[in-house]
N, C-alpha and C positions, 0 to 999 in steps of 0.2 A: 431300155426305157422303163420296163416294169421294175427293175432294181432301183432306178432313180426315184420312182413313185414310193417304193417301200422305204427308202432312206428318208424321203421327205416326211412320211407318216411317222417313222421312228423318231425323227428330230422333234416333231410337234409333240409327241408323247413325252419326250425328255423335258421339253419346255413346260408342258402341263404339270409334270411331276414336280418340277422346281417351283412352279407357282403354288401348288398345293402345300409345299413345305416352306413357302415364303423365303426361298433361297435366291440370291442375286443371279442375274443372267449375264453371261459374257459372250463375246464373239458373235453377236447377233448379225452384224453387217456381213460378216464372212459367211455365216450359214444361210443367210437369206438368198444367196446367189446360187442356190441349188435349182437345177432345171426342173426337178420334180415339184418344187413349190410353185413355180410359175405355171406348170401344167395344171396343177390342182386349182390355182387361182383362175386360170382361163376357164376351166370346166365349171367353176362356181358362178362366174359373172356373165358368161356369154349369152345366157338366156334372159338376163334382166331386160326390162322394158327399155332402159336407156342405153343398152350396150352399143347399139348402132348409131346413137346420137353423136354428131360431130362436135368437137371442141373448137379450139382456136386454130388448129392446124388441120386443114382438109386432107392432108396426106397421112396423118397419123390416126387411122381408124381401125376398126376390127376387121374390115375387109382384107382378105389375103393373109389372115393370121396363120402363122406357121411356126415350126420349131426354130427355123432360122431367125425369125423376128425375136423370139425369146432369147436365143443365144446372143443376138446383137445387144439386147438390153443388159444381159448379164455381163457381157464384155465391158459395156460402159460403166457399170457399177464396179467391176473389178479394177478398171483404170482410174476410177474416180472422176470420170467425165460426164456422168449422167446429170442432165439438167432438167429441173422441173419447169414446165411451160405454164404460162398463165392460163387460167380457166376462162371459159366463156360465161358471162353473166346474163341470165334471163330472169324474168319476173313472172310469178304465178299469182293469180288473184286469191285473196283470203276472204273469209266469210264477212268480216267487218268492212269490206270495201277496199282495204289497203292491199299492197302487193308484197309477196315474200321473195326475196332474192335467192336464186338458186345458181350455184356454180357448176358448170359442166366441164370436167377435166378431159384431156386428150386420152386416147386409148392406152398408150404406154403408161401414162401416169395412173390410170385406173388399175392397170395390171400390177404395178409396183405397190400401189396403195393396198390392194387386196392381199398381196404377200405379207406386207407389214401388218395388216389387220389380223390375218390368220395367226401370226406369231404372237402378237400382243393379246389377242383373245385367248389363245391357249394358255398364256401366262397369267393374265389377270382374272379370267372367268372364275377360277377356283377361289380367288381372294375376295370377289365381290360379295356384298351382304345379301341376306335373304330379303331385305326390305326393298331392294332394287329390282324392278321388273321391266324396264324399257330397253329395247334392242338387245335382248339376251336370249340365248337358246332355251326353248321350252318355256318361255315366259311371255306375257303380253298383258293387255288391258284386263282381260278376264281373270288372270291369276292374281293380279293386284286387288281387284274387286272381291274375289273370293276370300282373300286374306282378311280384308276389312269385314266382310260379312261374318266370318267365323270367329274372329278374335277381338273385335272391338266393342263387344256388348257393354253397355253401361256408360258409354262416352257422353260427356256433358257438353264439351265445346270442341269445335273443329277449327283448325288453322289451315286455310287454303294458301299454300305458298306459291309465290310468283316471282321469278327472277327476271329482272329487266334484261331483255335481249341476251339470253344466256349464250346461245351459239355465237352471236356476233361479238360478244365481249370477253370470251375466254382469252386469258393472257398467254402469249407465247412463252414468256418467262416461267409462268406457273406450270404450263404443260411440260416444258423441257425439264424443269426442276423436279416435278413429280416422277417423270419417267427415269430421270437420272438417279433417283434414290435406290432403285433396284436393278437398273440396266446399266452395267458398267461397260459401255461401248460408245466412245465419242463419235465414231464415224456414223453409227446408227442415229445418234441424237442429232448430228449435223444434217443427216438426211431428213429427219422429221422437221427440223427447223427450216430447211430449204423448202419443204412442201408447204408449210404454213405461210412462208413469206413470198410464195411464188406470185401472188397478186392475181388480178383478173382483168379482162378486157370487157368494157361496157360501152356500147355505141362507138366502136372502133378506137377507143382511148384506153390506154393502160392505167390501172390504178393499183398502187401498192397497198398491201394489207398490213395493218399494224396490230390487229388482234382478231380473235375469233377462229372457229373451225368452220370452214365453208360448208354451208348446207348444200347437199348434193354430192359431196365427196364420200367415197366408200368408207373411209376410216373415221369420218367426223363423229358419228354416233358413239363409237367406242372411245374416242378421245374425250367426249363430254362425260361419259360414264366414269372414266379414270379420274377426271377432275372432281366430279360430284360424289365420287366414292369417299372423298375426304369428308363431305357433309354427312354421308351415311355413318361413317365412323364416329364423328363428333356427336351426332344425335344419339346413337346407340350406346356409345361408351361413356358419355359424359352427361348429356341431358336426361336420358331415361333413368339412369340410377339416381340422379338428383331429385327427380320428380316421381319416384316410386317409394311410397310409404305405406306401412301397415299391411297385415295379412288379410284383414276383413274389416268391414265397417262396424262402428259401434252400434248397439241396439238403439232403435228409435223409441224414446220414452213414451210418446203418444201411442204407438202401436202396441206396446206391452201393457200400457195402462188399460186399453180396451180388452186385451187378453184376460187381465184379472177380473174386469167387470163381466166378461162373458162367462168365466168360471163361476162367479157368484150367482149370475142369472140362471145358469144350468143347475146349480144346487137348489135354488128356490123353485125350479121348474117353470120359470117364466120363458116360454118358447118365443113369444112375440118380441120381447126385449133382446133375447139372444140373437134372433135373426137381424134385428136392427143394428145391434153392435157389430155383427159379422159384416154387414154391408158397409158400415162406417170404417171398419178395419181394412177392408179391401181397397179403400181409397188412399191408404197410407202405405209407404214402404216399410219393410221390416227393419232395414238398416237406416241409419241417420244420413240423409242426403247432404247434410252440411258438416259432416265429419271432416275436420281439418287434418286429422291424423291418417286419412286414407286418400292416396293419390296414385294416379297411373298416367303414363304417357305412351302413346303408340305412334308409329311412324311408317309411312309407305312412300315410295318415290317411283315415278315413271318418267324417265328422261329428265327434263327440267321442271316437271310438275310434281309437287309433293304435297302430302296431306298429313296432318298431325291430329290425333285424337287425345283430348285431355279429360281426365276425371279429376276435377278440382274446381277451383274458382276461376272467374274471368281474369282476375289479377294474375293468376298462374299462367293463363294463356297469353296474356300481354307480355309477361316477363319472358316466356319462351320465345315469342316472336322477336323481342328485342335481342335476345342472346343469339338467335340464328342470324339476325341481320348483322350483328357485330362480327360473327365468325365468317360470314360470306365476304366481308371486307378483306379478310386475310387471303382469299382466293381472287381478289380483284373483281368480285361480282357484287351486285347491288340487289337487295330485296326491295321489290316495289311495295312501298307502304300503302299506296292507294288501292292496289289490286290484291293485297294479301289480307283476306277477310278473316275475322273471328266470328264464328257462327254458333249460335246456341243449337244444340243437336236436336232437341225435342220440339222447339217452337219454329225452327227454320230448317233449311236444308243447305248443305254444302255442295258445290259442283265440282266433280272430279272425274276425268276421263269420260265426259259426256253424260254421266249419271248424276242424279240428285241423291244425296246420301243424308239420311237423318236417323233418329231413333224413334221407335214406336212407343206409344203410351195408351194402353187400353186396359183399364182396371176390370172391365167386364169379361175379359178373356181368361177363363179359369180352366186349368187341367189338373188332374190328379196324378202325382208322381209315383215312382216305384215304392216310396215309403208310405203310400196311401194318404198323403197330405195334399190338399188343394192349394195351388199357387197361381199367381198371375204369370202367365206363360210368355207374354210378348213384351212386357215392359223393359225398356232399355235395349231391345234387340235392334240391330242395324237393319234399316230398310233402304233398298235400292230402287229408284224409280226412274221412269222415262220423263224427262223434262217436258213441260207443256209446250215450250217454244219449239222443241223438236217435232212434236206432233203437229203443231200448226204449220211449220215449214214444209213438212211432207204433204199435208193436205193442200197447201197452196200450190204445190208442184203439179197436182193432178186435177185441180178445180179451176173454174172460171165463174165468177159471180156466185161463189158458194156451191156450185154444182159440178159433179165430175164431167170432164170434157176430154175429147180426144186430143192426142198429141200430133199436130200437123206434120212435124218433122219425121214421124215414124211411118207415115202412110206409104211412102215409097219402098219400105222394107217388105220382105216376105212375111207371111203369117208366122212362120217359125221364128224369125228374128224379132218380130214385134212381141210375141209372147215371152221369148227368152229374155228380152231386154227388160220388160216389166217384171218378170219373175225374178231376175237377178237382183234388181233394185229392192224388191220387197223381201227377198230372202236375206240379203245383206243387212237390212234394217232389223228384221226379226232376230237374226242370229247375233247381231251386236248387242241388242238389248234383251238377250235370252235370260240374263240373270235378274232382270227387273221384277220386283214383286207385283207391279201394276201393269205387267206386259199386256194381258188380255184386255183390260179396261182402256189403256192408253192407245193401243194400236189396232183395236177392233175396227174403228171407223176408217183408219188409214188403209187397212187391208181391203175393206169393201170399196173405198174410193179408188184405190189403185186398180182393182179388178174391173170396176166399172169403166175407168178410163181406158184400160186395155180393150174391154169389150167394144166401147164406142169407137176406138181407133180401128179395130177390125171391121166394124160395121161401116165406118166411113170409107174404108179402103174398097170394100166390095159393094157399097151402096145398099146395104141391108137396112130396111126401114122398120121392120118388126122386131121388137125386143126378143120375142119368143124364138124367132129363127136363129138369132145369135146364141141363145142359151142351148138350143138343140144341137147346134153345129159345133160349139166350142167347149161347153161346160161338161165336166165329168165328176162322178162321185169318187170320194176317196176309197182306196182299196183296203185300208186298215185304219186303226186308231192313230197311226203316225202320219196320216195324210187326210187333209180336209178336202171338201169340195173345191174344185179349181178349174181354171181354164187350161186346156191342153191342145197342142198341135203336134201331130206326128208325121214324120217323113219316112215312108217305106223305102227299104233298100233291098236289092237283090242279094240273097245269100248272107245278109247281115241283119242284126237287130235294128229296128227302126230308131231314127233320131227323134227324141221326144222333148218338147219344150213345155214347161209348166209355170203357172203363175197362181199363187195363193194356196199352194198345197201344204206349206209349213204350218203346223198348229201353233196357236198362241198360248203356249204353256211355259211357265217359268221353270228354268232348269236350276237344280241345286249346284251343279258343277258344270264347268265348261270342258271343251274337248282337249285343251292344253292343260297339262298337269305340272305344277312346279315341284312335284315329288320325284319326277324323273331326273336322274343325275345328268348334268350337261355333258354332252359328247361333242366337243368342238373339232374332232378329227374324223374326217370321212375315211372309211376303210376301203371303199370300192372305187374302181376307176370308172369314170363316166363313159357313156356310150360314145360321145363325141371324141374323147381322147383315144379310145380304142380304134375308131375309124381313122383318126389323124395319124396314129402311130403304125398302122398297117403298112403304109408306104405304097398303096396301089390306088390309082385314080379311079373314082367311082363312075366316070364317064367313059374314058378311053381305056381304062384298065391297065395303063402303063405304069410300071414301077418307077417312081420318081419322088423327089421332095414335094410334099403336098401342101396346099393352101386351103383355107376354109372360106367359102363364100356364104355370107349371112344375108337374110332378109329380115325386115323388122317384124312383120306379121305374115303368117302363112295365108291367112284369109285374103290379104291384099294381093298375093300372088295368084290365088284362085280367081279373084275378081278380074284381074288384068287379063288372064288368058281364058276366061269363061266364053264358051261359044266357039272357040277356034278349033278346027278339026285337027290341025297338025301343031302340036306343041313341041318345043325343043326337048331334047332328052333330059337336060338338067331340070327343067320344070316338071316333067313327068316323074323324075326320080324324087324330087323333094315332096311333091304332092302325094306320091305313093307311100313314101316313108313317114309322111306327116312330121317332117322335121324342118326347122328354119335354117338349117345348114346343109351344105353339100361340100364334101372334101374332094378336091380335084388337083391335078398338076398345074403348073404355072401356065402352060400353054392354054389349057381348057379354061382356066380362070380368066385369062386375058380375053378370050373370045366372049365369055359371059359378061365381063365388065364393060367391054367396048361394044356390046350389042350386036355381035356378028351373027347371032342366032335369029334376031327379029328386026335388025336395023335400028333399034333404039337403045339408048343407054339404060342399063339396069341400075336402079337406085337401091 
């Protein structure tokens, strides 16, 4: 088994190498039938939140996952009899009140999709452009925002790109055509086409799919990146060179006219006039802002959202918008004219990845450079801000009639769970907007409101009427500059460090960089065998210790298992084993797995 894993890693490295050299890929369908690839795929997706979610076939689930199941799928692929099953369609609510359709594939389809995704990612990841940040290793929202912050200084106009129903309108022909440019394997392309055309079941009725990459599919984000990579290439290779002119701006005549007057006033010794002229000069840019011979275009994309920064005129921005709209028609995609805004960078703000993006203008902000010359230091610098609507939405979550209020649904939880829930929400908000320049001003009131809501929830739970009593009981001072005054609850444990829940400890300080760095070279090949695979390949049942072909039993969340068996003196051995290991899986023989599945330990069926 170890040799099979090594061969799978070796194959992915070969694929990655060919991708780096932009060489075509052959015999993909034949090589994807390696058992090692399927074992790696299983190790990657078994811990996902939706791994145990059932699709349209209640028998095709992750429960009882084994090497025999993998061999059966490989045999179907080898014989050409593997059939994609329709996915189950569910709907999740969106912020605007509408619902987003999500497709849930069956477990076998998830596994095959993950194998395809690993191969395609190893091949295409080295070819993707630096401007793409969505669904890529070592990249995310913060890396895209950092790029804008660092390199978009001086932007005059923003173009906020919006593609109409991008995921739902991806053309099957375009997808297969783009893959077929460099992947010379008709059987693999047929497998991709079959996956796209598998359809879905909604309200017990089958619906055939004519276009789109199903949201919820493991491979869908990568497919969208492959298609929109064509847009990245078009913008970077054609539009940016067309709209890049001049090395530097022409001198501003008004600025240098005042320079001459300053020199004459200095010679005459007129200090008052010199100061007045210097103040007037600080209101003017050194370069000509209307210089038609100096233009720049910058571009960033996160999944189907993209933003362009233009140094030029509004007509240039409108022309760029029209050119992108025409090019997207070649990909059978449509640019939403109503939602694609052209925004002036200094008087308004563009919205991208939840941030408001604009350029600063402050003539009074003067610093002395290394050449001992004073300059306006922030003019034209990109400013990232927390939107006001975000602040108001979070305040509304914790208030009633404008005042902080307890959350009734949390009162039944323990003190630890209450503080941990509030703390996780607040930390997530602060960490996401950690790059915002107005972080402290925008979220100071949100932080206080969240902590007050948590305090009132704890007070309502224990019926504490005096505010001072809750402060004495739950509030703690920060231990360092990296920790502010916060609410804290600790659970002491014997021979173990205590479990500590905190709320409000994260400082409201703007970070210059995020924790994810886009300078790290992408490594799409995992070199280590996961702990689950090691247990699965040992061949010994973890309950009866009998040597046999093993199967894996999965639970959705370990805390649900603890809650179910909480307070019972005698727990089955498999429950004790999973809780002691703190694992959502237990690897057992077929006989033991049947006893767990059919509830022979406690008389109830285990879900």
